[in-house]
MARLUM-537300 format. One record per residue: x, y, z of N, C-alpha, C, CB in turn. Coordinates in steps of 0.02 Angstrom, whole numbers, plus 50000, padded with zeros to 5 digits. Glycine has a CB too. Layout:
N
XYZXYZXYZXYZ
...
END
This chain:
378
498725178550627498975173650595499275174650534498565169550591
499665170250487500245173450434499505172250370501295167050419
499475175450338499055174550266499025167750241499375178850205
499585164550248499535158150204499275151750259500365156250165
499395153150330499265149850375498185149650354499675154150453
497995154750380497255156550368497255154450295497025164950383
497385154250258497355151650185497105144350170498045152050157
497635141050212497785132550213497145130250278498855130250245
497015134450323496555131750367495775133250342496705134750439
495795139550301495015138450256494845133350224494885142650205
495565131350176495425128150121495385120550141495925130050067
495775117550198495595111350227494985110650274496155109250260
494675116150301493955116550328493475116050274493805122950366
493585119550200492945118550156493035110950127492905124650089
493695108150131493645099950119493425096150151494085096850114
493305097750213493055093950259492325095450262493385094850320
492025099450235491335101250230490915099650170491305107750238
491365100850117490895101250042491095094250016491135108449975
490595091049988490635086149957490365086149886490405082149994
491015085249846490755086449763490485079649742491445088849704
490135080749687489845075749653490405069149630489515079349591
490005063049626490495056349618490915059149560490065048049597
490435059949495490775062049433491465064549426490435066649409
491615069649494492215071749494492865068649529492105076949512
492625061749523493135057149574493265061249637493935055349539
493215066249655493655068549710492915067249775494035078649692
493025064049819492465063249874492795065249943492165055149878
492555068949977492725071950030492625068150088492425077550034
492895068950146492965066050209491955064450230493495072950269
491915057550239491205055350245491305050150313490875051350167
491415052650369491615047450429490975044850440491955050650500
490905037250444490195035250458490225028350526489815032050373
489985026550569490045021550597490035015150567489695021950635
490625010550584490595004150555489875000550571491204999850583
489584996050531488994991650544489274986350586488644988850478
488934985050644489024976850669489554973350671488714972550634
489994977150697490824974750683491274976050756491244980450611
491664971650759491974975650811492754972850800491604974350892
493354975650836494014977050830494344971350871494174984350855
494754966950857495124961050909495744965850895495204950650883
496404963550938496974965250954497264956850927497034968351038
497654957650876497794951150873498594950950886497544947950804
498954956150879499674957850922499864963150931500234955750900
500064965450965500364972251000501154973851004500144972151073
501554978351014502144979551033502574977550970502284976051097
502434978150919502664977550847502974984850830502004975350794
503414984550803503884989850767503754991550701504544987750766
503364997850698503134999150626503094993050574503615004250597
502554989650583502374983150545502214986350477501704978550579
502494984650438502404987150345501884982350324503214985650282
501984976550317501504970250246501394966250305502054964750160
500864961750277500654956350323500424950450255499894959250386
500594944950261500334939950242500254933950282500594938950195
499834927450233499724922750273500024915050225498864923450296
500114912550283500504906650258499834899050264501344905650321
499864894750233499324889150238499234885750296499414884250194
499764886750347499814882950407499484888150444500554880450432
499144892750433498784898550492499304904550509498604894350577
499994902850518500364907650518500164914050477500924905050502
500404918950521500484925950492501054928950491500124930150521
501364929850446502014934150441501934940850423502484931550393
502374943950465502264952550439503084955650439501654958350512
503124960850410504004964050414503784970250452504504966550324
504354971250489504444976350540504974981550504504734972850613
504914988250496505374990950467506014991850475505224994550460
506244989750555506994990950546507264984850535507354994250603
506914979150498507274974650466507094967650481507904975950478
506574967050527506314958150546505784956450514506084956150623
505784950050505505144946850476505094943950537505134942050407
504274943550550504014941750630503414936450617503674949650678
503354932250648502844926850642502454927250705503164919450632
501694926150680501024926750736500864918550726500214933250708
500984914950769500604908750752500034907750828501274901350739
499614905350796498954904150852498834908350907499004897850888
498914915050870498684921750917499274923550971497894919950964
500004921950950500544923250979500974924850940500724919451013
501264932550959501844933850909502504930850948501924942650890
502824927350890503534923750925504024929250946503984918550868
504414930050982504944932450995505474934350964505074929951022
505774927750936506274928050879505984927750803506754922150889
506264934350780506084934550703506134927650668506554939650664
505854927950621505904922050559506604924350518505124922350496
506804930650519507404931850466507524939350501507164931650365
508174940850490508274948250506508744949850446508634950150587
508644955850401508864957750354509304962550366508474958750319
509704965650317510224970850330509914976650298510974969050300
509544979150320509164985850287509414993050301508434986250311
509294997250274509525003950300508675006650327509995009550227
508785007750380508025009550422508165017950425507925005050522
508065022050366508185027050351507545031750335508615026050308
507305036150365506605038850346506135034150335506605042750289
505935034850263505325030350244505635023350233504915032950175
506145021550227506585014050198506705010750254507385014950157
506795005250233506894999450260506534992650250506875000850314
506354988450290506034982050256505314983650250506134974750299
505074981050196504334986150159503904980350140504494991850072
503844978550094503284974150061503644967050080503134975649968
503114962550071503324954350094502594951650065503484952350199
502714946550036502274941549994502674933249999502244944949902
502084929350000502284924350015501984919849949502104922950087
502464915849931502614911849870501604909649868503404903549888
501284909749811500664906349796500774898649819500474906949715
501304895149805501424886949816502154887449879501714882049718
501834891349926502234892349986502254885550031501914898450027
501694880850034501764875550049502154869750038501414874950044
502334871549961502784865449932503674869549936502444862949829
503594876249922504344879449918504584883349970504434883849863
504074884650008504324888950060504744896250065504664885050085
504564899349995504674904849962504464910949996504404904149903
504804915550012504514921550046504824928750000504804921450137
504514933249992504814939449939504684945049971504474940249862
505464947849975505244954250020505504961049995505534953450095
505324965849996505664972449962505934977450024505044977049911
506604976750011506844983250062507354987250036507154981050133
507784993250080507964999250072508724996950107507435005250106
509214996950056509824997750086510315002450067510084992550085
510985003350097511285008150089511945006450053511325011050148
512265009149993512715007049979513405013449959512445002549933
513755013050006514005021550004513655026450007514295023749951
513655032249976513295037650006512495036149961513765046049989
512365031749930511615030449901511265024949933511605028649825
510605026549933510105022749966509835018249900509515027950006
509685011549891509295008149856508935003549878509545006349818
508515002149838507954994649848507984990349813507274995049840
507924984449852507994976949805507294973049828508824971249829
507254967849783506854963049793507124955649805506464963549743
506934953749858507334947449880507034942649888507654947549933
507204935749895506824930649890507214925649944506744928249813
506804923649997506894917950054506654911750056506674919650109
506944908350086506724899550084506624899250157507394892950053
506104895850188506084893950246506384887550265505534894150261
506754887150295507164881850318507314879550411507824884050281
506824875650425506734874250520506564880350544507474871850571
506044882250492505694888350534505954895450531505724886750609
506424896950486506784903050480506744904450405507524902650509
506984909850401507144913350343507924911350317507064921250359
508094909150264508734906350237508844907950163508744898650247
509434906550156509564906950065509384914450051508944901150009
509514919250058509194925850020509644925049956509294934350064
508974927149911509294927149840508814933049801509244918549799
509374937449768509134944449759508884943949687509724950449771
508254945349673507874944249607507954950449576507104942249613
507894957049595507804961649567508284967849623506974961849553
508874971449594509194975849614509314983549600509574973349611
509624986149634509624996049614509034996449591510195000149546
508534997749632508035001549623508025008049666507504997549632
508095013049631508265019749664507905021349733508085025549615
508225022049782508025024349861507995030949884508475021649908
507655032549932508005038949972507515038450024508045047149933
507705042250064507395042950134506635043750123507695049450177
506445047350067505665046350072505535044049993505185054250096
505025041749979504675038449909504905034749889504595041249856
504955026949920505265020949905504665014249883505725019349975
503985018149879503475013549868503505007649899503405012249808
503655002149882503824995149935503214989449938503914998150026
502724990149901502284984849920502494981149861501484986349931
502384973249884502524968049819501874963149860503564963449807
501524961049803501094956349793501064950049718500514960849798
500884946449740500754941749680500064943449648500754933649704
499934943449586499274944949540498984936349540499504948949443
498454938249512498004932549498498264928649446497334934649479
498884929449384499224928849367499884926349375499124931549359
500004924349434500614921849460501154925849455500784916349434
501114931949438501664935749417501854940249492501424940749343
502324942649517502444947249561502514953649550502874945849587
502144958949568501984965449566502324968649619501294966549567
502724974349611503024979749634502974986749640503374979449617
502814990149681502914996249680503375000649688502654997449704
503655004849656504085009049667503995016549679504405008149625
504405020949716504215027149729504805030949676504225028949817
504665037249664505105041349610505845043249667504565050149575
506025041149714506495042549764506725049449767507025038449757
506035054149776506315061249781506685063649708506895061449847
506565060249672506895062649606506145063049549507625055749576
505675066949537505065066949518505035064949442504775073449534
505665067949421505775067949332505965060049320506555074049298
506105056649365506385048549339505635043849334507035044149412
504875046449357504505042949343504135042749278504245043349385
504355049349247504285049249162505015044449127504315059349128
505485042749157505835039249113505705031949122506505040849119
505505029949061505525020549063505955016949083505495017049007
506465020349070507305014049066507335015749155508415018448996
507115020649204507345020149267506655015049311507515028749298
506915011649355506565008149400506115012849450507065003949436
506275019749459505915023249508505205025349471506365029749537
504715026549514504105029449494503855024749456504125035749462
503765017749480503395012149434502965007649470503895007449397
502695005349424502414997249458502794990849422501464995749440
503104987049444503444982049398503254976749401504024981049403
503254971049358503054964449353503474961549340502624962749317
503594954849384504344950349369503904942549364505114950849454
504364938949339504004931349358504324929049432504234924449291
504044925149448504464922149536505154920549532504144914149574
505294921349483506144919149478506464924749461506374913349422
506224929749457506524937649454506624938349377507344938949501
506394932149337506504936449256505924941049222506624930649194
505964942449190505414946449145504914941749123505714949949077
504384944249132503814941449083503954943148997503034945349109
503674937848952503794941748892503114944148860504194937348841
502564946848896502194948748894502244956548922501884944248912
502634957548961502654963848979502674969748923503194963949020
502554976548949502324981148897503104983548842501924988648946
503504984348882504144986848866504614981348873504334992648909
504944979948807505214972148784506104972548853505494972048651
506044967048876506534965748924506614971348985507174965148884
505874972448988505984978749050505434976149093505834988349026
505424975949169505154975249231504484980049216505694977649295
504694985749192504084991249180503454988749175504144995049117
502904989649227502154986749197501674994849181501654980349275
502005001049223501685005249223502135010849250501135003649252
502025018949227502475021849242502165029249263502965021049189
502475034649289502155041049291501835040449369501565042349224
502025037249427502075037249488502375040549522502195033549503
502275042949593502475045449630502735042349706502095049249625
502335038749720502295034649773501885029049792502235037849808
501755024149747501135019949756501485015649811500835015649683
500845013849859501085009149918500425004249919501245013650000
499975004649879499474998249889499254995549815498735000549937
499184988049819499034984349768498634980149777499444982049744
497914979349735497574973949749497004973449701497374973949816
496714966849673496434966149603495794965349633496704960049549
495424968649574494644966649583494424959349591494254969049522
494104956949628493894949649630493364947149563493504948449706
492984952949535492584949849477493174950149402491734955549465
493244957849393493414958649329494254955949330493254966949305
494624957149396495484955349373495784961449372495644951849293
495344967949359495844971849353496214977049419495594975449300
496924977749415497434979949452497164985549482498024981149415
497174988449553497164994149571497844996049629496444994949595
497865002649616498515005549652498315011749699499065008349593
498515012749759498455018549780498905023349787498235017949821
499105027649776499675033449758499635039249808499575036849679
500155041849850500295046649869500315054249825500765044549894
500025057949836500065064549791500415069649822499385067649773
500635074349802501235080549804501035084049881501155087649724
501545083349921501425088449975501665096449968501775085650034
501555099950021501415107850009500905110950032501345109549947
500755116850001500095120250013499635121149963500175126150036
499025121249977498505122849918498875126949852497865128049953
498545127049827498145120649774498495116449737497715123049718
499295116549756499645110849737499965105349783500115113149702
499545103149813499705097249858499045094249871500085099249930
499295087949897498755083149919498515078649847498045088049955
497935076849847497745074349778497965068749764497915077949728
497925065049839498295057349845497825054149788498225052449934
497885047249773497535043549699497265036749728498205041449627
496705034149678496575027949672496755027249600495895025949695
497095023449571496995021949507496925015649488497415024049474
496805015049415496715006649371497165005349336496155005349320
497675001049348498235001649313498084995049246498935000449372
498485000949200498434996049142498984995749110497944997449094
499384989449083499884988949061500244996049008499754982649033
500884997349014501215002748975500905009148981501245001148907
500415010749034500195017449021500465021649065499525018249022
500415028649049500765034449092500335037649142501015040149049
500365036949196500005039849247500155047349277500065035349295
500655051049239500515058149235501185061649294499565059749262
501325058149353501825060349381502495061149368501795058249416
502825068449355502605074049405502175080349341503485077949456
502175077249299501865082249236501085084849261501775077049150
500715080749274500095080349318500015076749371499635078549288
499485078449407499335075549469498425075649497499855079949521
498225068349522497575070649524497145070949457497635077049552
496605072949445496145071349396496205077749361495435069249420
496755076549297497095081449257496565083049200497825078649230
496335078849177495935077449107496435078349040495235083549098
496965074649046497225076549002497435070148965497675080949021
497295069948897497285063648860497945060848856497005064448793
498505062948888499255060048878499295054148937499925066848889
498775054348978498865051649050498175049349081499205057449099
498465044249113497915040549147497635043549200498085034449168
497035046649223496725049849274496555043349313496095054649253
496595045649390496385041549436495585040449445496685044049493
495275035849463494595034849465494385038249531494395027349460
494895038649604494685044049651495345047549674494255041049716
495295052749700495695057349730495485062449784495925060549682
496045062549828495875067949888495695074749865496515069049937
495935075549815495665084649825496175088449876494735085549870
495965092849893496395096449952496415093150003496175102649977
496235086650026496415083950088496865078350084495845082150124
497115076050145497855072350130497525064450158498705076350188
497615059150109497625052250160498105047650172497195047950145
498835049550120499325045150117499015038350136499895047250161
498825036850054498625030450069499155023950056498015029750031
499005018750097499455012650091499205007650070499745010650143
499215000950106498904996250091498104994750067499054994050133
498064990750023497414988949994497094983849985497374990349950
496564982249985496354975849966495644975549929496364971750027
495304972049915494654969549906494334963549942494614968349846
493844966549983493434961150032493114959149985492974963150095
493264950849978492834947749940492464939749981493294946649870
492534941650074492354935450099491514936550095492714934050179
491244931250153490614933050185490624932050251490074929850160
491124933350281491104933350356490984940450387491784930450384
490924946050346490804953250361490064954850349491244957850315
489824959750381489084962950346489164964550278488824970050379
488504963950254488344965750174488744970650148487654968350161
488854976750197489134982550170489794982750152489054987150207
490214977650172491044976050174491024971250102491384970850259
490544967950092490724963750019490794968349971490164958449991
491354964649924491694967249867491834974349865491354965649812
491894977949926492134985749925492834984449924491894991049992
493214989649892493864991949886494114995249958493884996949825
494534993849998494714995350039495484999150059494554990750057
495665003750092496405005950078496555008250140496545011450021
497145008550190497385009650239497655019050222497925003250252
497575021450269497645028850265498135029950325496895033150272
498755034450321499185037050354499005042350401499605038850315
499235048050339499095055850372498315053950386499225064050308
497855051550340497175051350374497075049250419496765049250352
497375043950451497165040250505496395035850500497155045450562
496365033750444495675029750440495645024550398495125033750419
495285021450391495155014450341494685016550273494645007650391
494875017350218494325019450180493985014550134494515024850145
493325014550141492845010150106492615011850053492345008650137
492675008849982492345011549925491935006449883492835014749884
491535009149867490975005949838491045007649753490245008849877
491165002649712491275004549640490635003449599491855000249608
490565005949560490005007149498489975000749471490205012849436
489424995949455489414990749417489184994749347488924984849448
489224990649275489534983349277490174983649284489414979149219
490584989949259491384987649251491964990949315491664991149167
491484992349364491944994249414492484997949431492084991149425
492345004049378493005007249364492775014249395493265007349277
492235015149434491965022049434491875022149511491235023549386
491825027549542491625026849614490845029749614492165031549668
490685024349653489945026949696489875029049752489495022749707
490335028049796490195030649847490975029049895489455027649870
491295033849926491895032649976491675033950035492515036849966
491925030850097491835032550170492385030850200491295029350203
492505035850263493035035150303492845031350364493315041550317
493175026350386492895022850447493635021450490492415014750424
493315022750555493835023150619494275028050626494255017850625
494035034450596494455041050591494635042350662494055047650557
495325041750668495695044350736495615037550780495275052150778
495145032450757495195028250830495875023550834494485022650839
496345023250786496875018050809497595021550771496665008950779
497445028050751498005032950719498155030550651498725033150762
498725030650627499015029350558499005022350554499755032150547
498645020450499498575013450467499015012150403497815012350447
499355006350391499735004750360499524999250309500175003850399
499174995850332499074989550280498474985850303499734984150278
498144983450253497364980250257497304974550214496764985450235
497224969650244497294961750224496734958850220497674957550268
496404955150169495844949950207496154942550205495034949650163
496114939850266496434932550300495904926550261496334932250409
496354921450272495964916450241495504913450287496374911550212
495404918150347494784916050395494214920350380494944916850475
494354923750306493714927650305493674935750326493264923850351
494034935050376494024942450404494864948650386493924940650503
494484952650411495064958850390495604960650441494684966250377
496194962050412496814962750461497094969450429497424955650459
497164974050496497374978950473498014982350539496684983050453
498574984550510499074986950538499124994950556499544984950500
499254996150608499295001750630500315004250611498955000850719
500355011450612501025013650590501015019650646501115015850501
501145019150710501155023650746501915025150787500595022150784
502185021050781502915021050784503485021850730503035015850808
503195026750681503615026550637504005033750619503265023650584
503935038450676504145043750671503655048750661504565043450631
503045047350637502625052450619501905051750648502635052750548
502015047050684501385046250721501415048550804501195038250714
500855046150855500835047650914500565040050926500425054550934
501225037450961501095030750987500715029651047501665027650996
500145024751032499735021551100499945018951121499275018351109
499555016451185499625009751233499615003851178498915008651295
500125000351174500194992951147500304994751055499324987251171
500605000451051500755001950979501474998750954500775010150970
501644996850902501004995250855500724990550847501034995950803
500164988050814499694983150836499394980350764499114986650889
499304973550761498854970550712498254969850739499054964550687
497754972250699497044972950714496714967450673496744980350697
496174964550702495624960550662494914964150652495474953650701
494574964150608493984966050597493494962150577494004969950563
492904958850646492674954350642491804955650649493054950350685
491384950850640490594952450655490554954250722490064946250642
490224959850751489944960650833489634955250848489434966550851
489444948850824489144944250850489264937150825488564945950848
END
């Protein structure tokens, strides 16, 4: 065995067996059996589902990375796409984020984030569609020329409790761009629903909300404090300069360090994550807070995020009263369903999770990819 392989194996084993104190913000693997729940299959045979959202009439909307928006109605996946978009499905790019307008019942607006090719360049854009006769129509570009690449496109879009549209962008494999406030790469962005820039954004006439991000793919707001949480992929490579995936609390105008620092750096110039993976790799993606009462007590109020490389759902208990430090982190369903991309609370009070085993990095299983629902055992 080559020395570096032996080193890597020893370090990964160490990371699986040793739990660091919570004050470090780095909690190692702690697989536990979920309590009193079962998993239902809502849909299967989906191709790399990236994001899901819910319409007031009970329909489930989801994106497939090759460019299709699909709809699940009354437990059935409709065979025809709601919309087909001209995406560049290259590497990690394609049709990514999805968000229905909070007033969807009145305006029929659906927002998506996708990668496209222009000559020899890849870009990302945010587009709004309108539902007409049960199909997506009238695409309107709200924000364009977000730097893209075959890796690190970010791609999550969600409406915040303030009614603004938040967007995560990756560094597009150009790390230095994350530190350039004038670049749209490596950022969390904030827009009005019509694409205009909110007057209270931290940088005048700029959609940039925070910067110094490598590849953030999850957004969620705490149900009590309203604080914005984000998940972010750390660097790849060999220890000690790899991994360090992050959970961050996002504050407007702040610098989250990439590529100058990553993980918990304790450098006052940058905002440290409240939780990081250390030498483990999660590849965290979609995130949510569970604010319902349909699942057992241990789920209530917890921060949840889906892990791709880690192949698990992580459940995080935050410490009151400010909910900005981690009390406990647990890995659930380790290897049960493969790579997980998104987790969302549905209007029925249950949790919905998507697999991502057909994205070129997983091992597809029977029925993949799937939309799963977490419900009580009884």
